C-alpha positions as CSV (number, residue, x, y, z in Angstrom):
1,X,3.2,0.1,-14.7
2,X,3.9,-3.6,-14.4
3,X,2.2,-4.9,-11.2
4,X,5.1,-7.2,-10.4
5,X,7.3,-4.2,-10.3
6,X,4.9,-2.3,-8.1
7,X,4.6,-5.2,-5.7
8,X,8.4,-5.5,-5.5
9,X,8.8,-1.8,-4.9
10,X,6.1,-1.8,-2.2
11,X,7.7,-4.8,-0.5
12,X,11.1,-3.0,-0.6
13,X,9.5,0.0,1.1
14,X,7.9,-2.3,3.7
15,X,11.3,-4.0,4.3
16,X,12.8,-0.6,5.0
17,X,10.1,0.3,7.6
18,X,10.5,-3.1,9.4
19,X,13.2,-1.3,11.3
20,X,10.4,0.5,13.2
21,X,9.7,-1.2,16.5
22,X,5.9,-1.3,16.4
23,X,3.8,-2.8,13.7
24,X,1.6,0.3,13.5
25,X,4.6,2.5,12.9
26,X,5.8,0.1,10.1
27,X,2.4,0.3,8.3
28,X,2.1,4.1,8.8
29,X,5.6,4.5,7.3
30,X,4.7,2.6,4.2
31,X,1.3,4.3,3.9
32,X,2.9,7.8,4.2
33,X,5.6,6.9,1.7
34,X,3.1,5.6,-0.9
35,X,0.9,8.7,-0.5
36,X,3.8,11.1,-0.7
37,X,5.9,9.6,-3.5
38,X,3.6,7.3,-5.6
39,X,1.1,8.8,-8.1
40,X,-2.6,7.9,-7.8
41,X,-2.5,5.4,-10.7
42,X,0.3,3.4,-9.0
43,X,-1.6,3.3,-5.7
44,X,-4.9,2.3,-7.5
45,X,-3.1,-0.5,-9.3
46,X,-1.8,-1.9,-5.9
47,X,-5.3,-1.6,-4.4
48,X,-6.8,-3.5,-7.3
49,X,-4.1,-6.1,-7.0
50,X,-4.9,-6.6,-3.3
51,X,-8.5,-6.9,-4.2
52,X,-7.6,-9.7,-6.6
53,X,-5.7,-11.6,-3.9
54,X,-2.6,-9.5,-3.5
55,X,-0.2,-12.2,-4.7
56,X,3.4,-11.4,-3.7
57,X,2.6,-8.6,-1.2
58,X,4.1,-9.2,2.2
59,X,3.8,-7.4,5.5
60,X,3.9,-4.5,6.2
61,X,3.2,-3.5,2.6
62,X,0.1,-5.7,2.4
63,X,-1.4,-3.9,5.4
64,X,-0.4,-0.5,4.1
65,X,-2.2,-1.2,0.8
66,X,-5.3,-2.3,2.8
67,X,-5.2,1.1,4.5
68,X,-5.1,2.8,1.1
69,X,-8.0,0.6,-0.1
70,X,-10.1,1.6,3.0
71,X,-9.2,5.3,2.3
72,X,-10.4,5.0,-1.3
73,X,-13.6,3.4,-0.2
74,X,-14.2,6.1,2.4
75,X,-13.5,8.9,-0.1
76,X,-15.9,7.3,-2.7
77,X,-18.7,7.0,-0.1
78,X,-18.3,10.6,1.1
79,X,-18.8,11.8,-2.5
80,X,-22.1,10.0,-3.0
């Protein structure tokens, strides 16, 4: 999928969760949505995009993708 489209969709989800009072709840809402409704390839593309600078990602979507990246790293390390 086109990365610009993924970034736009992630930011839209982040904007929805900005209604939550606490920043942690905003980030958790985005993370949960991405895990539940996005397939692994889409999440991996976003994580790779963040690793390349994350152009266009805004809060809380940026922080949510960082959580996904940390999860991916932890899963990889636990398998080795």
